[in-house]
C-alpha positions as CSV (number, residue, x, y, z in Angstrom):
1,M,0.1,0.0,0.2
2,K,3.1,2.1,0.7
3,L,4.0,2.3,-2.6
4,F,0.4,2.6,-4.3
5,K,0.0,5.9,-2.2
6,K,3.8,7.3,-3.5
7,T,2.8,6.0,-7.4
8,Y,-0.6,6.1,-7.8
9,W,-0.3,9.1,-10.3
10,L,1.5,7.0,-12.8
11,I,-1.5,4.8,-13.3
12,T,-3.2,6.9,-15.8
13,P,-0.2,7.5,-18.3
14,F,0.3,3.7,-17.5
15,L,-3.6,2.9,-18.7
16,I,-3.4,5.0,-21.2
17,V,-0.8,3.5,-23.1
18,V,-1.7,-0.3,-22.5
19,F,-5.4,0.7,-23.7
20,M,-3.9,2.5,-27.2
21,L,-1.7,-0.6,-27.9
22,L,-4.7,-2.8,-27.2
23,L,-6.7,-1.0,-29.4
24,D,-4.0,-0.8,-32.1
25,K,-3.3,-4.1,-32.2
26,V,-6.2,-6.5,-31.3
27,F,-8.9,-4.4,-32.4
28,N,-6.9,-2.7,-35.7
29,V,-8.1,0.7,-35.1
30,K,-5.9,2.6,-37.2
31,E,-7.7,6.3,-36.3
32,I,-5.3,8.0,-33.8
33,V,-7.8,10.4,-33.2
34,I,-10.6,7.2,-32.4
35,N,-8.0,5.5,-30.7
36,T,-6.7,8.7,-28.3
37,T,-10.4,9.2,-27.6
38,I,-11.1,5.8,-26.3
39,A,-8.0,5.2,-24.6
40,V,-8.2,8.6,-22.3
41,S,-11.7,8.1,-22.0
42,L,-11.4,4.7,-20.4
43,A,-7.9,5.5,-18.5
44,Y,-9.5,8.3,-16.6
45,I,-12.5,6.0,-15.9
46,L,-10.5,3.4,-14.7
47,S,-7.7,6.0,-13.1
48,P,-7.6,6.5,-9.2
49,K,-9.2,9.3,-7.9
50,V,-7.7,12.0,-5.4
51,K,-9.6,14.5,-3.1
52,I,-7.9,16.7,-0.7
53,V,-9.7,16.6,2.7
54,E,-9.1,19.1,5.3
55,K,-9.2,17.2,9.0
56,Q,-8.5,18.4,12.5
57,N,-4.6,17.7,12.3
58,G,-3.9,18.8,8.7
59,E,-4.8,18.1,5.2
60,E,-5.0,14.7,4.1
61,E,-5.0,13.3,0.4
62,Q,-7.9,10.6,0.1
63,I,-7.6,8.4,-2.8
64,K,-10.6,6.5,-4.3
65,W,-10.2,3.8,-7.1
66,L,-12.9,2.1,-8.8
67,F,-11.4,-1.4,-7.8
68,F,-10.6,-0.7,-4.0
69,K,-13.2,-0.7,-1.6
70,K,-11.7,1.2,1.0
71,V,-10.0,4.9,0.8
72,I,-6.7,5.1,0.7
73,N,-5.5,8.3,3.2
74,K,-2.4,10.1,2.7
75,E,-0.8,12.9,5.2
76,L,0.1,16.0,2.9
């Protein structure tokens, strides 16, 4: 979980690259605009969402992901 707290921002670009390769090689989508639009949309939906919340002991980042049931807290 500590690694995820440090590198959650790398998931979105990684997902974009994976979806672009998948659309290009598997589904043979050759139009770059359509390929990029679909890949970025899917990556945005599946990437973790970050919200800054003010608590009594200071600000915290809350990281919520589609596949995790818990919210991950990271102190700023």
